[in-house]
C-alpha positions, 0 to 999 in steps of 0.5 A: 896540662898539669900545671893549667889544672893546678892554676884553674884550681887555684882560681876556684879557691880565689875569693873563698873566705876562711871560716872562723871557728869557735871560740874566736871572739868575733862569733860572740859580738853583736853585729853593727848595721850596714849603713850603705848596702850598695857599698862596693865592699859590701857587694863584694863581700856578699859574693864572697860569702855566697861562694864561700858558703857553697864551698863550705857545703853550708846552708847558711853563713853569717858575716861574723863567720868570716870575721866581719862584724856586720849585719849580713847573712846569706842562706841558700835553701832548695836552690833559692838564694837569700841575701839579707842585710840588716835582718830582724825577726818581726814575728815567730810562731810560739810552736817550737820544733826540735831539729838537728842543726850544724854550724861552719864554725863548729865542724863536725858538731850537730846538735838538736835545737828547739826553734820556732816553726815559722818566722817572719823576717824583715831586711834589706836585699842585695839592692838596698830594698826592703823585703820580707820573708816568711818562712817555715821549716828548715828556712825558718831554722836557718833564718833563726840560726843565722840571725842569732850569729848577727846577735852574738848568739851561737847554737850552743847556747840554745842547747836544752839543759841536759847537754853540758857545753863543756862536751863541746 
């Protein structure tokens, strides 16, 4: 019986990708566009990223955080799953709000970051179809955070000047 439980736990860990931690250089790279969203390797990575995000109790995960320098991120907010391929922020509100953010690449760190309250994002979904995402509040914050990752920008880069990055 015990052996079966161990095997099931091992299976549940399968396809959970390790999270790249700061200061790994891949986190600072601008990710390249995905040419073929339907490529089986991309589809497999999407599934693994979703499973990994959930296993690590994250709200979002960018491909660079699992060592892949491609423009792909996944977000889960209010039980809604967003798969964003080649996402680009098309517009954002001038109104900024301060809110606490964490990041799987910075375990245990939570920082207050100013971000736009509203954003509009264009991307491809997991089927390669163009989609638009209009977001406010927490989803808008998550989209900005994950798209920053794809541009090699980390949340510590968005911290106000009052906080020294040396403390991180």
